[in-house]
C-alpha positions in Angstrom: -0.1 -0.2 -0.2 1.8 3.1 -1.0 -0.3 5.6 1.0 0.4 4.9 4.6 -2.3 5.3 7.2 0.4 6.9 9.5 1.1 10.0 7.2 0.1 13.0 8.8 -0.9 11.4 11.7 1.2 13.6 14.1 0.6 16.5 11.9 -3.2 16.1 12.1 -3.7 15.4 15.8 -2.0 15.2 19.0 1.0 12.5 20.0 2.1 9.5 22.0 1.4 7.8 25.5 3.4 5.3 27.6 6.5 7.5 27.7 8.0 9.6 30.3 7.5 13.3 29.5 10.7 14.2 31.0 12.9 16.3 28.5 9.8 17.8 26.8 10.9 21.3 28.0 12.2 24.0 25.7 15.2 23.7 27.3 16.0 20.3 26.5 17.8 19.7 23.2 17.4 15.6 22.9 14.2 13.8 21.9 7.8 12.1 15.5 1.0 6.3 14.0 -2.0 4.3 17.2 -3.5 3.3 21.0 -5.4 3.4 24.3 -5.7 3.5 28.2 -8.2 2.9 32.1 -9.9 4.7 35.1 -10.4 2.4 38.2 -11.5 -0.4 35.8 -9.2 -1.5 33.1 -10.8 -1.4 29.7 -9.3 -3.0 26.7 -8.9 0.2 24.8 -9.2 3.8 25.5 -7.9 6.7 22.7 -7.3 10.1 22.7 -9.2 12.6 20.8 -8.5 14.4 17.6 -10.6 17.1 16.1 -9.3 16.6 12.8 -10.0 14.4 9.9 -8.1 10.9 8.8 -4.8 11.5 8.2 -3.6 11.7 4.6 -0.2 11.5 2.6 -0.4 15.4 1.9 -0.9 16.0 5.7 2.2 14.3 6.8 5.0 16.4 8.3 7.4 17.3 6.1 11.4 17.7 7.0 14.7 16.3 7.0 14.0 13.1 9.1 13.2 9.8 7.8 9.9 8.3 8.9 7.9 5.0 9.5 6.2 6.4 6.3 9.2 6.6 4.2 10.2 3.2 5.2 7.0 1.5 4.1 7.4 3.2 0.7 10.8 2.5 0.0 10.2 -1.1 0.8 7.1 -1.8 -0.8 5.5 -2.7 2.6 1.7 -3.2 3.0 0.3 -1.4 6.0 -3.4 -2.5 7.0 -5.2 -0.3 9.6 -6.1 -2.6 12.7 -9.1 -2.0 15.1 -9.8 -3.8 18.0 -11.0 -7.3 17.8 -9.8 -7.8 14.0 -8.8 -11.6 13.3 -5.3 -12.2 14.2 -4.6 -9.3 15.7 -3.1 -8.8 19.4 -5.2 -7.8 22.4 -4.2 -4.5 23.8 -5.5 -3.4 27.0 -4.8 0.0 28.3 -5.8 1.7 31.2 -7.8 4.5 31.7 -6.1 6.9 34.4 -8.0 8.5 36.9 -8.8 12.0 35.8 -9.2 10.6 32.2 -11.9 9.1 30.1 -12.6 7.7 26.9 -12.8 10.2 23.8 -15.9 8.6 22.5 -17.3 10.3 19.8 -14.3 12.4 19.7 -12.1 9.4 18.7 -10.5 10.1 15.1 -12.2 7.4 12.9 -8.8 6.0 11.9 -7.5 5.4 15.6 -7.5 2.4 17.5 -8.7 4.3 20.7 -8.1 7.5 22.3 -8.5 9.1 26.0 -8.8 12.9 27.0 -8.4 14.5 30.3 -11.8 15.4 32.4 -9.9 18.2 34.5 -12.1 21.3 34.0 -9.4 23.5 34.0 -8.3 21.9 30.7 -11.8 21.9 29.3 -11.2 24.2 26.5 -8.2 22.3 25.2 -7.9 18.8 27.0 -4.7 17.1 26.6 -5.1 13.6 25.1 -3.7 10.2 24.2 -4.2 8.7 21.0 -3.6 5.1 20.1 -2.7 3.9 16.4 -2.4 0.1 15.5 -1.4 -1.3 12.1 0.1 -4.4 10.7 2.9 -4.3 8.3 3.5 -7.4 5.8 6.6 -7.6 3.4 10.1 -7.5 4.1 9.7 -5.5 7.3 12.5 -5.2 9.7 11.4 -4.5 13.4 14.4 -2.8 14.0 14.0 -0.2 11.3 10.6 0.7 12.2 11.7 1.4 15.6 14.8 3.4 14.3 12.7 5.6 12.1 9.6 6.1 14.5 10.7 9.3 16.1 11.3 10.9 12.6 7.9 12.5 12.2 7.9 14.2 15.6 11.1 15.5 14.8 9.7 16.9 11.7 7.2 19.1 13.5 7.0 22.7 13.4 9.3 24.1 15.9 10.1 20.9 17.3 12.4 21.3 20.3 13.5 17.9 22.2 15.5 14.6 21.9 17.1 14.4 18.6 16.5 10.4 18.9 14.5 7.7 20.3 14.9 6.1 23.7 14.9 2.3 23.7 12.2 0.9 25.9 9.4 -1.7 26.2 5.9 -2.1 26.8 4.2 -5.3 28.3 7.7 -7.1 27.3 7.5 -5.9 23.5 10.2 -3.6 22.3 9.5 0.0 22.1 11.1 3.2 21.3 10.0 6.7 22.8 10.5 10.6 21.9 9.3 13.8 23.3 9.6 17.3 23.1 7.8 20.7 22.3 6.5 21.7 19.1 4.4 24.8 17.9 1.0 24.6 16.6 -1.3 28.1 15.6 1.8 29.8 17.2 1.3 28.0 20.8 4.0 25.8 22.3 2.6 22.3 23.0 4.1 19.3 24.6 4.3 16.0 22.8 5.3 12.4 23.4 5.1 9.2 21.5 5.6 5.7 22.0 6.1 3.1 19.2 5.9 -0.6 20.1 6.6 -3.4 17.7 4.4 -6.7 18.3 5.6 -9.9 16.0 2.6 -11.5 14.9 1.9 -14.9 12.7 0.8 -12.8 9.8 2.9 -9.7 10.1 4.3 -7.1 12.3 1.6 -5.0 14.3 2.8 -1.5 15.2 1.2 0.4 18.2 2.1 3.9 18.4 0.5 5.8 21.6 0.7 9.7 21.1 0.2 12.1 23.8 -0.3 15.8 22.9 -1.3 19.0 25.3 -0.6 22.4 26.4 2.8 23.0 28.0 0.8 23.6 31.3 -0.5 20.2 30.9 2.5 18.2 31.1 1.8 17.3 34.5 -1.5 15.5 33.6 0.4 13.9 30.4 3.2 12.6 32.7 0.8 10.8 35.2 -1.3 9.4 32.0 1.8 8.2 30.3 3.1 6.3 33.6 -0.1 4.5 34.1 -0.3 3.4 30.8 3.6 2.2 31.2 2.7 0.4 34.2 -0.6 -1.2 33.5 -0.8 -2.0 29.7 -1.0 -5.6 28.8 -0.4 -6.9 25.2 -1.2 -10.7 24.3 -0.2 -11.6 20.7 
């Protein structure tokens, strides 16, 4: 599939959870598509909200850093969007942290799931976490997927943060994470992304958790991503 479902996801919506937002401040010079979380009870999926339409190739954040989208195109890899319950897909159970809720009707149509903060102080522009999942088939190298995952965030306008991703894991699966700040509509926003590779019998499943909010919402985002890191379970 030459047009990646990931293209433009970051430029269109908010970005990834499950990763520490440490280093997201504008002073930091180190740190660019799908997923969910739970409240007191764990639900299989929670996704963050996005006000915008489905991502398109033309909406992709342009820049000098190579991305997963580039890797997919250059290697003729087929990418298939994955929704909860699709045959053969892994079961991904993400928590909904206290003070957050499922985005419901505000969840992007193309997302696996989304959650948003319920704090009244953030009502005008609530921080969110969006989960995206896709299946890659063909000549796919999981290490390359993780290598190029941070590129889209690094290509965001005014990005200030890590220059490369940090190796990590989620529920025992290899992952990379990156975070920083960027400019949107002249406003500085905090962003963090975690990309997880999940080997499957019929392809490589890729989960991306994207956490996004205003700079003064960073504390809420950190609490949410910490809960996601600690409580997420993935069953192939």
